N, C-alpha and C positions, 0 to 999 in steps of 0.2 A: 717576104721580112716586114714584121709590122710598122718598122720604122717605113721604110718606102711607103706603105699602105696608108699611113697616114698622112703623109705628106702630098702624095696622092689626091687625096680626099677632100682635106684640113678646107678648101677655098670653100667645100659646097658641106661642111658641116655646120649644124646649128651651134647655137653660145653651148648651152650644155654640154652637147659634144665635145668640142672645143676645150671646155673647163676640162673632160676627161682627159681630151691627148693632150693636152699641154703638160699635166702633171704625170702622164706617161711619158712622156718625153724628156723632162728634167729629173723623173723621180723612179728610173724603170729598176735598178735594185731593190727599193722599197716595196714596187708595187709587185714586183715576182714573190713577193711573200704575202700577199694580200687576197683577200676573197672578196667577190664582189661586191657583196654588202659593205666591206671593209675598204676597199674603195671609194664608193658610193659615199660614204659618211665621212672620208677626209677630203674629198673634194664639194661634199655640200651637194648632191645629186640624190634623184632618186636609183635605189638598185635597177631597177628595170632600164634605165638610162645609160647605166653601163653596159647590161645586157645588150640592148640596141647598137649602140655605140659599136662595142665588138661584130655586131650583125652586119653592120652599117660598113663595116672594112671586109666584109667579105666572109667573115668566119661563121661557123655554126652557134656560138657562142662565146663566152666570157672563157670559158679552158679552154678553148683554141690560143685564144689570144694569148692566156696565161702562157701557154705553153710555148709557145712562140719566143714571148719576153723572156721565162728560163732558161732556154736555148740560147739567147743572144750572152746573159749573164755568165753560163758555162764557159760557151764561147770565149768569154773576157777573160776569166780566170784561169781556164787550161794555157791561154797565149801569156797570161806573165809569172805560171811557176814552169810552162812550158816552151818557150818561145821558139817560134820557128825558122831555119836556119835560112837568111835572105841574102842574095847576092846584092854586093854594093850597088850596081846600076840599075837593078829593078827600081820600080818606081815607089816598092815597099820596102826596098833595100833604104833607098835616098829618105824616105820618111824618117825611117829607124835612126839614121845618121843623125838627121837633123835633130828630130826630138833628143838625141842622148846628149848631142851637143849643147843642145839649150837647158837641159839639167845639169850639166857642167857648170854653167853659167851662172844658174840658179843655186848652186852649192858654193861654187866664190865668193857670189855676193853673200850670201848668210856668214862666210870666213871673214870677208873686209868690213861687214856690219857687226859688230861683237853689241851684246846689250846696251852693255853701258852708253854707246854711243849711239841706239836706235831710242834709249831712253833721252840721251841730249835734243836730239832730233825729234821727240815728243813733245818735249818741252817748249820748243820753238813753235811749233805747231798751236800748242793751249793757248800761247801769248799772241798769237796770230788774232787780229781783228777783219783780217781780210789778205788775201791772198792772191798774187798775181804771177800766172805761171808763162814764161818766153822757153820758147823753142825753137831750132832752127832745122832744116833738111827734114828728113824723116820725123823728128821729133816734134816737130811743130802740129803736125798732126796729132800726137800722144798727146801734148798740151791741151789741145782744145777739148781733145776728149776727157780727159783728168780734168779739166773745170767743169765738165758737166757733171763727172762723177762727184765734183765737191759740190757743186751748189745741189745736187738729188740729194745730198744729205746734209742736205742744210747748212753749210759752210759757206761763206760768203764768198766767192772765188772768178776771175775772168782768164782767159789765154789771150794773150798780147802777140799780135802777127809780126812776123820777123819783118816787115817793114818798117821802116826808120821814122818815117813822118806818126804813123798809128803808134809805134812803141813811144816815143817823143811825149804824143800827147797824153798818151798814161802814165807814164812814168814823172811826168813832171808836176803832177797834183796827187800825189802818193798820200792817200789817209795816212793818221796815227796807226801804229803799232802793223802795218804791212807786212807781211811777209813773202820776199820775191825767190818763186824757186825757177831757178836756169836747167831747163834740159837740153844737155848733149850727147849725141849718141855716137861722135867720134871725137879725134883730137882737133877735128877741125872746130872750135866754138866760140870763135872771135867775138861775133854779133852778141851772140847771148854774155859773154864777159864783160862787154862793155854795158852792156842793159845792167848786170850786176852791177859794175861799177859805179854808174849815175844812180843806182837807187840805192847805196850806200851812201851816197852825198845827200838825199832826203831824209835818212833817217833809218831806210828800212831795213830788216833783218834780212839776209841772203843764203839760201839753201842751193846747193847744186847738185842735180841727179846726171853722174856722166855716166858714157860705156866705155869710156878711156881715161886713166887716170893723167896724160900727158894733155887732155882737153885744158885752155886757160879758164874753164869755169871753174875747174878745179882751186886755181890760185885767186879766185876773186869770191870765193863764198867763204862766209862764216865756217858752214860747215858742210861735209859733201856725203851724200848717198853711192857709193860706186855699185854699180850695177853692170855688169860685162855687157859689152855686145858684138864681142867674134863670133864671127862665123866662117862655114869652109868656105863660102863664096864671096865674091867683090862687094858685096851689100852689107851692111850693118844689120845686126839683129835688134830690133826692139821688143825682143820676148821679158827680158832683163829688166828694160826699164820703165815699159806696162807696168810688170811685177812688182816693183819698187813704187812705184807712184800709185798704183792701187793699195798698197798695205799703207801708205801715207793719208790716203783717202780714209782706209778705216780707223786708224788712230788719232786723226782730228777727229770722225765723225763721234766716236768714242766718247771723246772730250766730252761732248752737250748732248746727251741721250735725248734730253729734253727738245733741243731744237730739231733734231733728225726726226723725233714721234709726229712734232707739230709740220713738219716740212713733208712728212711723208703721207699725213691725212689729208691736206691741199693737195698733193699732187694726186691720191686716190679719188679724191672728190672731182677733181678736174678732168684725171683719165677718164672716168665713170662717163663723165658729162658728154664727151666729146665721141666716145665709142658708141654711144646711142644710136642704134638704127633711124634712117630719116624719118621723119614724121614724128618720132617719141618724143612727147612734152616739149618741143621744140618754143622757146621763146618765157619757157618757166626759169625762173632764178636759181643757177646754181648752187647758191649759196645756201638756197630756202631748205 
């Protein structure tokens, strides 16, 4: 399987080979229709690099690698149209059951958040100059991840720890036009709700992203996005919460494309400088 071969060899590949590997792993459907020359053009390398990359993985040439990729694509298409019967206790059966349950959660999320409601939430994001995200339990980790995503798209944002001292230090001096997003995976969202309540006394707008409508965050927010977290096991799912928050990141960043482009350009410059091999241009000004 080409995927496993790429994983096995990846750490030993040159930079140009890694460019080819990364593109194939992320866009294998598109690659299944490309010749070696077309793939080289997309990745911005020489055609010989694509051929030698294939040989580096143990194939005779690009056609053999392409055959492997096409077999993977065919297998996925057949699996979609002719699903295999699985026992519910088999690992594959459990995997399928959980995936289908998450699909149900996501469909519920769309039903409970109609277009006019999402537009109202989008208006809150457009008006916000700074975003503070508060979560508890499993949602605290999600909050930090999403704050990073907001910042990566050029939106001023921060996640606040569930620790009362740290929350107090952040919430006591909220800048004007701050949107505080409270994330609660279950009905136990009292500390997040209290943070939202305090934020409102400071003039902040509040948005709840909840996995259960029984959460007190639902009652303490100006608006609420419902993202069901029901699961077949004892622990709540965070798939719906993550999907809803990822959508909010996209909505907020679309409101400011110029800021996004400027931020991505700065990030790319910093990233390219940091991944230089040791000894390459060390001491040079990265802004030059």
